[in-house]
N, C-alpha and C positions, 0 to 999 in steps of 0.2 A: 513779756507776754509772747506767746509764739505766733506764726503766721496764721493759724486757724483763728485765733482772736482777732485778726484783722480783717477776716472775711465779711463778718456781720456788718461793721461800720461801713467797709467799702461798698457793700450791696446796698445799704440804705442810702448812702450818699450818691452811689452811681445810678441808681434806679431813679432817684429824684432829679439829678441832673439831666439824665437822659430824657424823662418825661417832659420836664420844663423846658429842655432845648429843642424838643421835636414839635411841641404845640405851636401852631402858626403865629399867633399874636403874641403870645407870652415869650416865645423864643427871641423876640427882639431886644430883651434885656441882655442877651449875650453880645449884642453890639456894644455894650458898655463894658469893655474890658473883660468880656467873657464871664459875666456876673454869675451866671448859673453854675459854669464849671469851677470857678474858684470857690463859690458857695458850697457845691458838693464836696470839694476837698476839705473846706473848713468844717463842714458838718461831720464828715467822716473822722476827722481828726479829734473834734470835740468829743464824739461817742467813744473813740478808741482811749482817749486819755481818761476819761470818766470812768471807764471800766477797768483800766489797767491798775494792777496792784504795784507795778514799778513805774519809775519815771520813763517817760517817752522821749526818745532823742529825736532830733530833727531828721536823721536818716529813716528812722521809722515812719515819720510823717511824710517824707518824700515817697517812701515805697508805698504807704497807704494811699497816697494821691495818684500813683500810678495805677494801682488796682482800681481806683474809683474811676479813672479816666477811661480805662479799658471796659469796665462795666457799663459806665454811661454811654460810651460810643455804641456798644451792642445794643442797649435799650433804645437809644436815639435811633439807631438804624432800623430796629424792628418797628418802631413808631412811625418812621419815614416811608417804609415801603408801601402801605396802602395810600398815603397821600402822594407818593410818586405814581403809583397806578392810576390814581384819579386824574392827576394833571395830564398824563398821557392819553388818557381816554377822552378827555375834554380837548386835545389838541394844543394843549399849553405846554408840552413837553419841550424839551431843550432844541430838538431838531425843528419843532413846529416854530419855535421862536427864531431860529435861525433862517427858516424859510421866509418869514415875516420881514426880517432884516433884509434879506436878499431882494425882496421886492422893493424896497425903499432905496436900494443903492443905484443911483443912475451910473451908466456907462460900465457896468460890470461886464467883463469879457465873457462870452457865452461858455467857454471852456471851463471857467471856474465855476459858473452857476450850475452847469451840468454835472461836475464832479461832486458838488455839494449835495445836489438833489440825489445823485446816485447812493451817496453815502446814506442819506435820510430814508431812502426807500428800502434799503436793506434791513434797516432796523439794527438794533444793537448798540447804536450810539448813545441812546438814552441810558442803556444798562452800563455802558463804559463810563459815561459821566457819573452815574450814581456810584459805581464801584470806586472811581477816582475820588469822588467827594467823601466817601467813608474813610478811605485811607488818609485823606488830608485831615478829616475829622478825628481820626484815631491819634495822629501825632499831636494836633493841637490840644485836643482834650486831654491827653496823657501829661503834656508839658505843663498846661495851665492848671490841672487838677494837682500835680505834684507841688507847684507852687502853692495852692491852697492848702494842701496838706502840712506843708512846712510853716505857712502862716498859722494855720490852726493850732499846731503844736506850740509855736512861739507864744501865741495868746493864751492857750488854756493849760499849758503845763507849768505849774509853779514849783514842783519838787526838783531837787537837784539829783543828778544821775547817780551819785554814790550815796544819797541819803536813804535808799530803800532798805527795808528790813531784810536781814539774811545775807547782805552783802557787805564787803569791806572788812577791816581787821575787827577782832573781838575787842569789846570794851575793857579798859584796864580796870582790875579790881580797886576797890577803895580799902584803905588800911583799917583794921579794927579801931574802935573808939576809945576803949578803956586801957590799952597798952601804953605804958609810958615810953616817952622817946628814949633812944638809945644814949648811953653817956658820951660826953665828948671825948674825943681821942687824946691820949696823954701827949704832952709836948716836952 
């Protein structure tokens, strides 16, 4: 099956893993060995194997997992943007948390406190943190979804790679039934 046939399963698996990974309470299942990410890769592999007329190799499963991880990161990032904006508006942003932590640290040198406050007043630190976490998420989701794609192919693919129709050597013809065998050679 060509790469265009991989897009639909990768979209379904990626959108599902992206949404489930972005929802606040449901995303906690990713703490259990990246459950949603592996599940998205396995789901994409299942859908791909089910619709493929030829046997799917582990390499295809890994490539499918990579596509699923990229799509999942994009979807998760799009869902996280409104949450990120709400947290920053409510003062719960990253720099707000840093300021609260600074207030709890006794004997902090005034120069260190002033430089951290200057960084937080300029803004942009929250955006930098968000962009950095998206890059980390992309790497993690791709690697783990590739593992999920390989696991999915290993679980759901029961055909052998050379047993597909139209591939391999042609079958040998059967001899006719009513022809007598040839005479034995003279000695």
